[in-house]
C-alpha positions as CSV (number, residue, x, y, z in Angstrom):
1,X,14.2,8.6,29.5
2,X,12.3,11.0,27.3
3,X,15.4,13.1,26.8
4,X,17.4,10.0,25.7
5,X,14.7,9.0,23.2
6,X,14.6,12.5,21.9
7,X,18.3,12.5,21.4
8,X,18.2,9.2,19.6
9,X,15.4,10.5,17.3
10,X,17.4,13.6,16.5
11,X,20.4,11.4,15.6
12,X,18.3,9.1,13.5
13,X,16.7,12.0,11.6
14,X,20.2,13.5,11.0
15,X,21.4,10.1,9.7
16,X,18.5,9.8,7.3
17,X,19.2,13.4,6.0
18,X,22.9,12.7,5.5
19,X,22.1,9.4,3.8
20,X,19.6,10.9,1.4
21,X,22.1,13.7,0.6
22,X,25.1,11.3,0.1
23,X,23.0,9.2,-2.3
24,X,21.8,12.2,-4.2
25,X,18.2,11.1,-3.8
26,X,16.7,14.5,-4.6
27,X,18.5,14.6,-7.9
28,X,17.5,11.1,-8.6
29,X,13.8,11.9,-7.9
30,X,14.1,14.9,-10.3
31,X,15.6,12.7,-13.0
32,X,12.8,10.1,-12.6
33,X,10.2,12.8,-12.9
34,X,11.9,14.1,-16.0
35,X,11.8,10.6,-17.5
36,X,8.1,10.4,-16.8
37,X,7.5,13.8,-18.5
38,X,9.6,12.8,-21.5
39,X,7.7,9.5,-21.8
40,X,4.4,11.4,-21.7
41,X,5.5,13.7,-24.4
42,X,6.8,10.9,-26.6
43,X,3.6,8.9,-26.2
44,X,1.7,11.9,-27.8
45,X,3.1,10.6,-31.1
46,X,1.8,7.7,-33.0
47,X,3.5,4.3,-32.5
48,X,2.4,0.7,-33.0
49,X,2.2,-1.6,-29.9
50,X,5.8,-2.8,-30.4
51,X,7.1,0.7,-30.7
52,X,5.3,1.8,-27.6
53,X,6.8,-1.1,-25.6
54,X,10.3,-0.3,-26.8
55,X,9.7,3.4,-26.0
56,X,8.6,2.6,-22.5
57,X,11.5,0.2,-22.0
58,X,13.9,3.0,-22.8
59,X,12.6,5.2,-20.0
60,X,12.2,2.3,-17.6
61,X,15.9,1.5,-18.2
62,X,16.8,5.1,-17.7
63,X,14.9,5.3,-14.3
64,X,16.5,2.0,-13.3
65,X,20.0,3.3,-14.1
66,X,19.3,6.4,-12.0
67,X,18.0,4.3,-9.0
68,X,20.9,1.9,-9.2
69,X,23.5,4.7,-9.3
70,X,22.1,6.1,-6.0
71,X,23.6,3.0,-4.3
72,X,27.1,4.5,-4.7
73,X,28.7,5.3,-1.4
74,X,31.2,8.2,-1.0
75,X,32.6,6.5,2.1
76,X,33.5,3.1,0.5
77,X,33.6,-0.3,2.2
78,X,34.2,1.3,5.7
79,X,30.5,2.4,5.6
80,X,29.3,-1.1,5.8
81,X,30.2,-1.3,9.5
82,X,29.6,2.3,10.4
83,X,26.1,2.1,11.7
84,X,23.4,-0.5,12.2
85,X,20.8,1.6,10.5
86,X,22.6,1.7,7.1
87,X,21.2,-1.5,5.8
88,X,17.7,-0.4,6.5
89,X,18.4,3.0,4.9
90,X,19.8,1.4,1.8
91,X,16.7,-0.8,1.5
92,X,14.3,2.0,2.1
93,X,16.0,4.3,-0.4
94,X,15.8,1.7,-3.2
95,X,12.2,0.8,-2.4
96,X,11.1,4.4,-2.3
97,X,12.8,5.4,-5.6
98,X,11.5,2.2,-7.3
99,X,8.0,3.0,-6.1
100,X,8.4,6.6,-7.3
101,X,9.7,5.4,-10.7
102,X,6.9,2.9,-11.3
103,X,4.2,5.3,-10.2
104,X,5.6,8.2,-12.3
105,X,6.0,6.1,-15.5
106,X,2.5,4.5,-15.0
107,X,1.0,7.9,-14.5
108,X,2.7,9.2,-17.6
109,X,1.0,6.4,-19.6
110,X,-2.5,7.1,-18.2
111,X,-4.8,7.8,-21.1
112,X,-2.0,7.5,-23.6
113,X,-2.4,3.8,-24.6
114,X,0.8,2.7,-22.9
115,X,1.2,-0.9,-24.1
116,X,1.7,-3.3,-21.1
117,X,0.1,-0.8,-18.7
118,X,1.1,-0.3,-15.1
119,X,1.8,-4.1,-14.6
120,X,4.3,-4.1,-17.4
121,X,6.0,-1.0,-16.1
122,X,6.3,-2.4,-12.6
123,X,7.7,-5.7,-13.8
124,X,10.2,-4.2,-16.2
125,X,11.4,-1.5,-13.9
126,X,11.9,-3.8,-10.9
127,X,13.8,-6.3,-12.9
128,X,16.0,-3.6,-14.4
129,X,16.7,-2.1,-10.9
130,X,17.6,-5.5,-9.7
131,X,20.2,-5.8,-12.4
132,X,21.6,-2.4,-11.5
133,X,21.9,-3.3,-7.9
134,X,23.7,-6.5,-8.6
135,X,26.0,-4.6,-10.8
136,X,26.7,-2.1,-8.0
137,X,27.7,-5.0,-5.8
138,X,30.1,-6.4,-8.4
139,X,31.5,-3.2,-10.0
140,X,30.5,-0.3,-7.7
141,X,27.6,2.1,-7.6
142,X,29.2,4.4,-10.2
143,X,29.0,1.7,-12.8
144,X,25.6,0.3,-11.7
145,X,23.9,1.9,-14.8
146,X,25.7,-0.6,-17.1
147,X,23.3,-3.5,-16.2
148,X,20.0,-1.7,-17.0
149,X,21.4,-0.1,-20.2
150,X,22.9,-3.4,-21.4
151,X,19.6,-5.2,-20.7
152,X,17.8,-2.4,-22.6
153,X,19.6,-3.6,-25.8
154,X,18.7,-7.2,-25.1
155,X,15.1,-6.3,-24.3
156,X,14.7,-4.1,-27.3
157,X,15.9,-7.0,-29.5
158,X,13.5,-9.4,-27.8
159,X,10.6,-7.0,-28.5
160,X,11.7,-6.7,-32.1
161,X,11.8,-10.5,-32.5
162,X,8.4,-10.9,-30.8
163,X,7.1,-14.4,-30.2
164,X,10.3,-16.0,-31.5
165,X,12.0,-15.5,-28.1
166,X,9.9,-16.9,-25.3
167,X,12.3,-17.3,-22.3
168,X,11.0,-15.6,-19.2
169,X,14.5,-14.1,-18.7
170,X,13.5,-11.7,-21.6
171,X,10.6,-10.4,-19.6
172,X,10.0,-7.2,-21.6
173,X,8.9,-9.4,-24.5
174,X,6.3,-11.3,-22.5
175,X,2.7,-10.2,-21.8
176,X,2.2,-8.0,-18.7
177,X,0.2,-10.8,-17.0
178,X,2.8,-13.5,-17.7
179,X,3.5,-15.2,-14.4
180,X,6.9,-16.6,-15.4
181,X,8.2,-13.3,-16.6
182,X,7.0,-11.6,-13.4
183,X,8.7,-14.3,-11.2
184,X,12.0,-13.9,-13.0
185,X,12.0,-10.2,-12.8
186,X,11.0,-10.4,-9.2
187,X,13.8,-12.8,-8.4
188,X,16.3,-10.4,-10.0
189,X,14.9,-7.5,-8.0
190,X,14.9,-9.5,-4.8
191,X,18.5,-10.6,-5.3
192,X,19.6,-7.0,-5.9
193,X,17.7,-5.8,-2.9
194,X,19.3,-8.4,-0.6
195,X,22.8,-7.7,-2.1
196,X,22.6,-3.9,-1.7
197,X,20.9,-4.1,1.8
198,X,23.4,-6.6,3.3
199,X,26.6,-5.6,1.5
200,X,26.1,-2.3,-0.1
201,X,27.8,-1.1,-3.3
202,X,31.4,-2.0,-3.9
203,X,32.9,1.5,-3.8
204,X,36.3,2.7,-2.8
205,X,36.3,5.6,-0.4
206,X,35.9,9.0,-2.0
207,X,34.3,7.6,-5.2
């Protein structure tokens, strides 16, 4: 019995290692760290509150695009039925990278007067990741970056217009403690998580 359990554990560890490698998770983590460093350097310059929010949104969208692209599968649709552990691995990968991104960006803003603070970073990043994951389901993991980058344009415009635009769907323009904006961003993130966990990215084999 112990031997059987050991063999299962070894197989699970190998599956996790292969999944992490196939999703290019180490490269994604390095890019997220690079975004955090770049944000820290950029915040050393003088910006007004709106400028800081727009600057942070740029790096939040970049991290979200990186996270979303890791949903791409080199094995295509056939991977969806290959193993019962894959939905769990997809979910864990996204959650781990999102937590890494939120923590890294929030740490980059520590002591640097990051407008919106850690709550704003968490809300914006999760919402943007959700958009990317939904895009991966619709167009494939390789194009999942389009959602966060497109929303970056919309969010930047919303921040520029300020109080004129008040819909919670434009959550970057809302205060970090705004409940409606947090709920909308959370719903998008939850929808993306469910989609990528259950279905996976829409990728042809070999892409």
